[in-house]
C-alpha positions in Angstrom: 0.0 0.0 0.0 2.6 2.5 1.1 5.6 1.9 -1.1 6.8 -0.8 -3.4 9.9 -2.6 -2.0 12.3 -3.9 -4.5 12.3 -7.7 -4.4 15.1 -10.1 -4.2 16.4 -11.7 -7.4 15.3 -15.2 -8.3 17.2 -18.2 -9.7 16.1 -21.4 -11.5 18.4 -24.3 -12.4 17.4 -27.4 -14.3 19.7 -30.3 -15.0 18.4 -33.1 -17.2 19.7 -36.4 -16.0 18.7 -38.4 -19.2 19.7 -38.0 -22.8 17.6 -35.6 -24.9 16.1 -38.6 -26.7 14.5 -39.8 -23.5 12.4 -36.6 -23.1 11.4 -36.7 -26.8 10.2 -40.3 -26.5 8.5 -39.9 -23.1 7.1 -36.3 -23.3 6.9 -35.9 -27.1 9.2 -32.8 -27.1 12.8 -31.8 -27.3 12.1 -28.7 -25.3 11.1 -30.4 -22.0 13.9 -28.6 -20.1 13.1 -25.2 -21.7 9.4 -25.6 -21.0 10.1 -26.3 -17.3 12.5 -23.3 -17.2 9.8 -21.1 -18.6 7.4 -22.2 -15.9 10.0 -21.9 -13.1 10.9 -18.4 -14.2 7.4 -17.2 -14.9 6.1 -18.5 -11.5 8.9 -16.4 -9.9 8.2 -13.4 -12.0 7.4 -11.5 -8.8 11.1 -11.5 -8.2 12.1 -10.1 -11.6 11.1 -6.7 -13.0 14.3 -5.1 -14.3 15.5 -8.0 -16.5 16.0 -11.7 -16.9 18.4 -14.1 -18.5 18.9 -17.8 -19.3 22.0 -19.9 -20.1 22.3 -23.4 -21.4 25.2 -25.9 -21.7 25.4 -28.8 -24.1 27.3 -31.9 -23.1 29.8 -33.8 -25.1 30.0 -31.6 -28.2 32.8 -31.8 -30.7 35.5 -29.1 -30.8 34.4 -26.2 -32.9 30.8 -26.6 -32.0 29.1 -24.0 -29.8 28.1 -25.5 -26.4 27.1 -22.4 -24.3 24.0 -20.4 -25.2 22.9 -17.3 -23.4 20.1 -14.7 -23.8 19.5 -11.8 -21.5 16.8 -9.1 -21.7 15.9 -5.8 -20.1 12.7 -5.6 -22.1 9.5 -4.6 -20.3 8.5 -8.3 -20.3 12.0 -9.9 -20.3 10.8 -13.5 -19.8 8.5 -13.3 -22.8 11.2 -11.6 -24.8 13.8 -14.3 -24.0 11.6 -17.3 -24.6 10.1 -15.7 -27.7 13.6 -15.6 -29.3 14.4 -19.1 -28.2 11.1 -20.5 -29.5 11.6 -18.8 -32.8 14.5 -21.2 -33.4 12.3 -24.2 -33.0 9.6 -22.7 -35.1 12.2 -22.2 -37.9 13.1 -25.9 -37.6 9.4 -26.9 -37.7 8.8 -24.7 -40.9 11.9 -26.3 -42.5 11.3 -29.9 -41.5 9.1 -30.9 -38.6 10.7 -34.3 -38.3 13.9 -32.7 -37.2 12.3 -31.7 -34.0 12.4 -35.4 -33.0 16.0 -35.8 -34.0 18.0 -35.3 -30.8 21.4 -35.5 -32.4 20.6 -33.0 -35.1 19.1 -30.6 -32.7 22.1 -30.7 -30.4 24.4 -29.9 -33.3 22.2 -27.2 -35.0 19.9 -25.5 -32.5 20.8 -23.5 -29.4 19.4 -24.2 -26.0 19.1 -28.0 -26.6 21.6 -28.9 -24.0 21.2 -30.7 -20.7 21.9 -27.9 -18.2 19.9 -24.6 -17.7 20.3 -21.6 -15.5 17.8 -18.8 -15.3 17.8 -15.5 -13.5 15.2 -12.9 -12.6 16.7 -9.5 -11.9 15.2 -7.0 -9.5 18.1 -4.7 -9.2 18.6 -2.7 -6.0 20.7 -0.1 -7.8 22.8 0.5 -10.9 20.0 0.9 -13.4 18.6 -1.8 -15.7 21.2 -2.0 -18.4 21.3 -5.4 -20.1 25.0 -5.7 -19.0 23.7 -5.9 -15.4 21.4 -8.8 -16.2 22.5 -12.3 -15.1 23.7 -14.9 -15.9 27.3 -13.6 -16.3 29.7 -15.5 -18.5 33.5 -15.9 -18.0 34.8 -17.5 -21.2 37.8 -19.6 -22.0 39.0 -22.0 -24.7 39.4 -24.7 -22.0 35.9 -26.1 -21.5 36.5 -26.6 -17.8 37.4 -23.0 -17.3 34.2 -21.6 -18.7 32.0 -20.2 -15.9 28.4 -19.1 -15.9 27.1 -17.4 -12.7 23.8 -16.0 -11.5 22.6 -15.4 -8.1 20.3 -13.7 -5.5 22.8 -11.9 -3.4 24.4 -8.7 -2.0 27.8 -8.7 -0.3 28.7 -6.1 2.2 32.4 -6.1 1.7 32.9 -5.4 -2.0 35.8 -3.0 -1.4 37.7 -5.7 0.6 37.0 -8.4 -2.1 38.1 -6.0 -4.8 41.4 -5.4 -3.1 41.9 -9.2 -2.7 41.5 -9.6 -6.4 44.0 -6.9 -7.1 46.5 -8.4 -4.6 46.4 -11.8 -6.4 47.3 -10.0 -9.6 43.9 -9.5 -11.3 42.6 -6.3 -12.9 38.9 -6.3 -12.3 36.9 -4.3 -14.8 34.3 -3.1 -12.3 33.9 -2.8 -8.5 30.7 -4.7 -7.9 29.8 -7.8 -5.9 28.8 -9.7 -9.1 32.2 -9.1 -10.8 34.2 -9.8 -7.6 32.2 -13.0 -7.0 32.7 -14.3 -10.5 36.4 -13.4 -10.7 37.1 -14.9 -7.3 35.4 -18.2 -8.3 37.1 -18.0 -11.7 40.5 -17.5 -10.1 40.3 -20.7 -8.0 38.7 -22.5 -10.9 41.8 -21.6 -13.0 44.0 -22.8 -10.1 42.1 -26.0 -9.8 42.5 -26.7 -13.5 46.2 -25.9 -13.5 46.8 -28.2 -10.5 45.1 -31.1 -12.2 46.8 -30.4 -15.5 50.2 -30.5 -13.8 49.3 -33.7 -12.0 48.1 -35.6 -15.1 50.9 -34.2 -17.2 53.5 -35.6 -14.7 51.8 -39.0 -15.1 52.3 -38.9 -18.9 48.8 -38.3 -20.1 48.3 -36.5 -23.4 46.7 -33.1 -23.5 43.4 -34.4 -24.8 43.3 -37.0 -22.1 44.1 -34.4 -19.5 41.2 -32.2 -20.6 38.7 -35.1 -19.9 40.4 -36.0 -16.6 40.2 -32.5 -15.4 36.5 -32.4 -16.1 36.1 -35.6 -14.1 38.2 -34.6 -11.1 37.5 -30.9 -10.6 36.6 -30.5 -6.9 34.0 -27.8 -6.8 33.8 -28.0 -3.0 37.4 -26.9 -2.6 37.1 -24.2 -5.3 34.0 -22.8 -3.6 35.6 -23.0 -0.1 38.6 -20.9 -1.4 36.3 -18.5 -3.2 33.7 -17.8 -0.5 36.0 -17.6 2.5 35.9 -13.8 2.6 32.3 -13.3 1.5 30.1 -11.3 3.9 26.5 -11.1 3.0 23.4 -13.1 2.0 23.6 -15.2 -1.1 22.2 -18.1 -3.1 24.8 -18.4 -5.8 24.4 -20.7 -8.9 27.1 -21.6 -11.3 27.7 -23.7 -14.4 31.0 -25.0 -15.7 31.4 -25.4 -19.5 31.9 -29.1 -19.4 28.7 -29.7 -17.3 29.3 -29.4 -13.6 26.9 -27.2 -11.7 26.5 -25.8 -8.2 24.2 -23.7 -6.0 25.8 -22.2 -2.9 23.9 -20.8 0.1 25.3 -18.3 2.6 26.3 -19.6 6.1 23.4 -17.9 7.9 20.8 -19.1 5.4 19.7 -15.5 4.7 18.7 -16.1 1.1 16.5 -19.0 0.2 17.2 -22.0 -2.1 15.2 -25.1 -2.6 15.9 -28.2 -4.7 14.1 -31.3 -6.0 15.7 -34.5 -7.5 14.4 -37.6 -9.2 15.8 -39.9 -11.8 15.0 -37.4 -14.6 15.9 -34.0 -13.3 17.6 -31.9 -10.6 15.9 -28.6 -10.0 16.8 -25.6 -7.8 14.7 -22.4 -7.3 14.4 -19.5 -4.9 10.8 -20.5 -4.0 9.4 -23.9 -3.1 5.9 -23.8 -4.6 7.2 -23.1 -8.1 8.8 -26.6 -8.1 5.6 -28.1 -6.9 3.7 -26.4 -9.7 6.1 -27.0 -12.5 6.7 -30.7 -11.7 3.6 -31.6 -9.8 5.4 -33.1 -6.9 4.7 -33.3 -3.2 6.0 -30.7 -0.8 7.8 -33.4 1.2 10.1 -34.2 -1.8 11.4 -30.6 -2.0 14.4 -29.8 0.3 16.3 -26.7 1.4 19.9 -26.3 0.5 21.6 -26.2 3.9 23.2 -22.9 5.0 26.9 -22.7 4.2 26.5 -25.7 1.8 26.6 -26.1 -1.9 24.4 -28.5 -3.9 27.0 -29.9 -6.4 25.8 -31.6 -9.5 28.7 -33.3 -11.4 28.6 -33.8 -15.1 28.2 -37.6 -14.6 24.9 -36.9 -12.7 26.2 -37.4 -9.2 24.5 -35.0 -6.8 25.8 -34.1 -3.3 25.5 -31.5 -0.6 28.9 -30.3 0.5 29.9 -27.9 3.3 31.6 -24.8 1.9 31.4 -22.4 4.9 30.8 -23.4 8.5 27.1 -22.7 9.1 26.2 -20.0 11.6 23.0 -19.7 13.5 20.3 -19.8 10.9 18.8 -16.3 10.4 16.7 -16.8 7.3 15.1 -13.7 6.1 11.7 -13.1 7.7 10.8 -10.5 5.1 10.9 -13.4 2.7 7.8 -14.7 4.5 6.1 -11.4 4.9 6.5 -10.0 1.5 8.8 -11.4 -1.1 7.8 -15.0 -1.8 4.4 -15.9 -3.2 1.9 -16.8 -0.6 1.0 -20.1 -2.2 3.8 -21.8 -0.2 2.1 -24.0 2.4 4.1 -22.6 5.3 4.2 -19.0 4.1 0.4 -19.0 3.7 0.0 -20.2 7.3 2.6 -17.6 8.6 1.0 -14.6 6.8 -2.4 -15.5 8.3 -0.8 -15.7 11.7 0.8 -12.3 11.2 -2.7 -10.9 10.6 -4.1 -12.6 13.6 -1.2 -11.4 15.8 -1.9 -7.7 15.2 -5.5 -7.9 16.4 -4.9 -6.7 20.0 -3.3 -3.5 18.7 -6.2 -2.9 16.3 -8.8 -3.5 19.0 -7.0 -1.0 21.2 -7.0 1.6 18.4 -10.8 1.2 17.7 -11.6 1.0 21.4 -13.1 -2.5 20.8 -15.9 -0.9 18.7 -16.5 -3.7 16.2 -20.0 -2.6 15.4 -18.7 0.7 14.0 -15.6 -0.6 12.2 -15.1 -1.6 8.6 -12.2 -3.9 7.6 -10.4 -4.2 4.3 -6.9 -4.4 2.8 -4.6 -2.7 0.3 -2.8 -4.0 -1.8 -3.8 -7.5 -3.0 -0.6 -9.0 -1.5 -2.0 -8.2 1.9 -5.0 -10.4 1.4 -3.6 -13.4 3.3 -2.7 -11.4 6.4 -6.1 -9.8 6.1 -7.8 -13.2 6.2 -5.8 -14.0 9.4 -6.7 -10.6 10.9 -10.4 -11.3 10.2 -10.3 -14.7 11.8 -8.8 -13.1 14.9 -11.6 -10.5 14.8 -14.2 -13.2 14.5 -12.8 -14.8 17.6 -13.2 -11.5 19.4 -16.8 -11.1 18.0 -17.6 -14.6 19.3 -16.5 -13.6 22.8 -18.9 -10.6 22.5 -21.7 -12.8 21.3 -21.2 -15.3 24.1 -21.2 -12.5 26.7 -24.4 -11.1 25.3 -26.1 -14.5 25.2 -25.2 -15.1 28.8 -26.6 -11.8 29.7 -30.0 -12.8 28.4 -30.5 -15.2 31.2 -31.9 -18.8 31.2 -34.8 -18.4 28.8 -33.8 -16.0 26.0 -36.3 -15.4 23.2 -35.5 -16.6 19.7 -35.7 -13.0 18.5 -33.0 -11.8 21.0 -30.8 -14.8 20.1 -31.2 -14.1 16.4 -30.1 -10.5 16.8 -27.0 -11.6 18.6 -26.2 -14.4 16.2 -26.7 -12.0 13.2 -23.7 -9.8 14.4 -21.0 -9.9 11.8 -17.7 -8.1 11.3 -18.1 -5.6 8.5 -16.0 -6.6 5.6 -15.8 -4.5 2.5 -13.7 -4.2 -0.7 -12.8 -0.6 -0.1 -10.2 0.1 -2.8 -9.6 -1.3 -6.2 -6.5 -0.3 -8.2 -7.1 1.0 -11.6 -4.5 -1.0 -13.6 -5.1 1.2 -16.7 -4.0 4.5 -14.9 -0.3 5.3 -15.1 1.3 8.1 -13.3 3.3 9.2 -16.2 3.2 13.0 -15.5 6.4 14.2 -14.1 5.4 17.6 -12.7 5.0 17.2 -9.0 1.7 19.0 -8.5 0.0 17.3 -11.5 1.5 13.9 -10.6 0.3 14.1 -7.0 -3.2 14.8 -8.2 -3.1 11.9 -10.6 -1.7 9.5 -7.9 -4.8 10.2 -5.7 -6.9 8.6 -8.4 -5.0 5.4 -8.9 -7.5 3.6 -6.7 -11.2 3.5 -7.2 -13.0 3.5 -3.8 -16.3 1.9 -2.9 -18.6 4.8 -2.0 -21.4 4.1 0.5 -19.5 1.3 2.3 -18.4 3.5 5.2 -20.4 5.9 7.5 -19.2 9.0 9.3 -19.4 7.1 12.6 -17.1 4.3 11.4 -13.5 3.3 11.9 -11.9 2.2 8.7 -9.2 -0.5 9.3 -6.9 -1.2 6.3 -4.1 -3.8 6.5 -0.9 -3.8 4.4 2.2 -6.1 4.3 4.6 -3.4 5.5 5.1 0.4 5.7 8.7 1.4 4.9 8.8 5.0 3.7 5.2 6.0 3.9 5.4 8.3 0.9 2.6 6.8 -1.1 0.5 6.5 2.1 0.7 10.2 2.8 0.6 11.4 -0.8 -2.3 9.3 -2.0 -3.8 6.4 0.0 -4.9 8.3 3.1 -6.4 11.1 1.0 -8.3 8.6 -1.1 -9.7 6.8 2.0 -10.6 10.1 3.6 -13.2 10.6 0.7 -15.3 7.9 2.3 -15.7 10.2 5.4 -14.8 7.7 8.2 -14.4 8.9 11.7 -11.0 7.3 12.0 -8.6 5.5 9.6 -6.4 2.8 11.1 -3.6 1.6 8.9 -2.2 -1.8 10.0 1.2 -3.2 9.0 1.6 -6.9 9.2 5.3 -6.3 9.6 7.0 -4.5 12.5 8.5 -1.0 12.1 11.3 -1.1 9.5 14.0 0.8 11.3 17.3 -0.4 9.7 18.4 -0.8 6.1 19.0 -4.1 4.5 22.4 -4.9 2.8 21.7 -8.4 1.7 19.7 -7.9 -1.4 16.8 -5.4 -1.0 16.5 -1.8 -1.8 16.6 -0.3 1.7 19.8 1.6 1.5 19.3 5.1 3.1 18.4 5.8 6.7 16.5 9.0 6.0 14.1 7.1 3.8 12.6 5.1 6.7 9.5 6.7 8.3 10.3 4.9 11.6 13.8 6.6 11.6 12.2 10.0 10.8 9.9 9.5 13.7 12.6 8.6 16.2 14.7 11.6 15.0 11.7 13.9 15.4 11.0 12.6 18.9 14.7 13.2 19.9 14.5 16.8 18.7 11.1 17.5 20.3 12.4 16.3 23.6 15.7 18.2 23.4 17.8 15.0 23.1 19.7 15.9 19.9 22.8 15.0 21.8 21.9 11.3 21.2 22.2 12.0 17.4 25.7 13.5 17.8 26.9 10.8 20.3 25.7 8.1 17.9 27.5 9.8 15.0 30.8 10.0 17.0 30.6 6.3 17.9 30.0 5.4 14.3 33.0 7.5 13.1 35.2 6.1 15.8 34.5 2.5 14.5 34.8 3.5 10.9 38.3 2.1 10.3 38.0 -0.9 12.6 37.8 -4.5 11.1 34.2 -5.3 10.5 34.3 -8.1 13.1 34.9 -5.4 15.8 32.1 -3.1 14.8 28.8 -2.8 16.7 25.5 -1.4 15.6 25.5 2.0 17.2 22.3 3.2 15.5 20.2 1.2 17.9 20.7 4.2 20.4 18.4 6.3 18.2 15.5 4.1 19.1 16.4 3.0 22.6 14.7 5.9 24.4 11.2 5.2 23.0 8.7 2.5 23.0 7.4 1.0 19.8 4.0 2.7 20.6 5.6 6.1 20.9 7.3 5.8 17.6 4.1 4.5 15.9 2.2 7.5 17.3 4.8 9.9 15.8 4.7 8.0 12.5 0.9 8.6 12.5 1.5 12.3 12.9 4.2 12.5 10.2 2.1 10.6 7.6 -1.2 12.4 8.2 -1.8 14.7 5.2 -2.9 18.3 5.6 -6.6 18.9 5.6 -7.5 15.3 6.6 -11.0 15.0 8.1 -10.4 11.5 9.6 -8.1 10.8 12.5 -5.2 8.6 11.4 -3.6 5.9 13.5 -0.9 3.6 12.2 -0.5 0.2 13.9 2.5 -2.1 13.6 3.2 -5.8 14.2 5.2 -6.5 17.3 8.6 -8.2 17.2 7.1 -10.9 19.4 4.2 -11.3 17.0 6.7 -11.7 14.1 8.7 -14.4 15.8 5.6 -16.3 16.8 4.3 -16.2 13.2 7.7 -17.1 11.6 9.5 -19.1 14.2 11.9 -20.8 11.7 12.9 -17.5 10.0 14.7 -15.5 12.7 16.4 -12.9 10.3 14.8 -9.7 11.7 17.6 -7.2 11.2 15.2 -4.8 9.3 13.3 -4.4 12.6 15.8 -5.0 15.4 19.2 -4.1 13.9 20.5 -7.6 14.8 22.6 -8.2 11.7 23.7 -11.8 11.1 27.0 -10.8 9.6 29.7 -8.3 10.7 29.3 -6.4 7.5 25.8 -5.5 8.4 26.9 -3.4 11.4 29.5 -1.6 9.3 26.9 -0.7 6.6 24.3 0.6 9.1 26.9 2.8 10.8 28.0 4.1 7.5 24.4 4.8 6.5 24.0 6.9 9.7 27.2 8.8 9.0 25.9 9.6 5.5 22.6 10.8 7.0 24.2 13.1 9.5 26.7 14.5 7.0 23.9 15.0 4.4 25.5 12.7 1.9 22.8 11.4 -0.5 24.5 8.1 -1.3 23.9 4.4 -0.8 25.9 2.9 2.1 26.8 -0.2 0.1 
């Protein structure tokens, strides 16, 4: 409702474990792998808005034949663009000679994307624009098949400067200072070293160069390569890679911050960022889909052997809770349950805000992604209403009349579809005044559903900046003339930036931070701001492992309720008729709803890696110094 949050990127990997002929004979198509990749990527489309890409590797091709294919797109509909180009190749074959679509050998020699190994990526960039050059997968090419590397991932690293310097120290000359480049070049460096060590070993044993090439492909140890590569990485990541000869891996960070799920049978190995997409694409039971363990890599050798290997020693698992609240589709069995519980857990705060007046309260949700938490909220409200009904029935005595009972039983929570987004309306006008006016008409509202004596309760997934809430949503809802508007966030107050993959990079953007700063100034406690700044500066040059999150002091003097009250004041537009109250999920309610996903650094500032503390302190320094720059 309030502001769009940039999602995390998404990955999809498919490894066909049978020859291409198998899929032609069983499924009647040579594009079985491509068809599954399309489903896996489209079902994760919520994770990709800025671009997409796909790569494919063919096994056992002759020298001189192309064996790596890759398409990337930053089109407005990148998945459609990519698969449209790929499908046109098969349409051309059909128009030339339909029988060739059943000839596996001919297809592998003549048509791209007919290999056994696929890697897809959905980009939702946190910064850097949406140039096609920023779209994954990235390709590191070499004439040695085993030195070719394709990489795509869902990640942000907090220590890019440190990693860049390491690459320089080992003699490289990176073309760019970004986590993507440093990750690829670090893996590439140790991949080269692994190749060279095996080459020297087999050469000493008298093998020919052609024999050595095949032996290297057989014996490359991806576990060791990844252990050497990832030893210095600080951040959240689910990193996928393909080697030119056919090995593949997906590596997950030691804290399990970023998600990665896999499925394996005798035909395929599949890895995705979200679990239900595998269920949908392959029609398999949820119990057959597993998580890649934190700090481990799922390694798929070219010969089809699949193993889970430790790369980094696992830390306490702090999987991202925002993944559950907002990013993943709610069709996941557990996420669906958790989002409903998030809605149920915020009921006490709502009842306090409306003074338990259910009779004069109307409930709804904006946007559609909040519908699941809304359902949970209304189930909690129904339980409260049942208590009221029971109390009223008991008050009727031993022989109540049917009429009195019917009146009580007829009591219902008032549920309305208050706002419907006009998908056709686009806020293309750039002049501020005209654009603000247009924004206030993005939603159509249901007139006549609310009375002047009513509280209007609207639930959302989260409230980060509050900009859209203030500029448009509250004004729109005020047209219904309610007595009071209660905006409910199923997530707690977002107080700290994220540095592991989401676009939350500047302290001043957060309405909770603005509220805390305003309270400090109102109460004459600006010294806390300066003291916090000095502590952040004092730790600026320390190793990241010695840095603490000093920004917590900004919030420590206030309760969550005090900050929520100030947020309500800050976000109330001028000339509002209705009273505005903004209610947030509690930290305790979050943990109760998502007990297995303890990553709550957005809300608590408890970062799972040392780099997180460095980034949040840097962001505060930039805020105080007036530097309009990302902290990572």
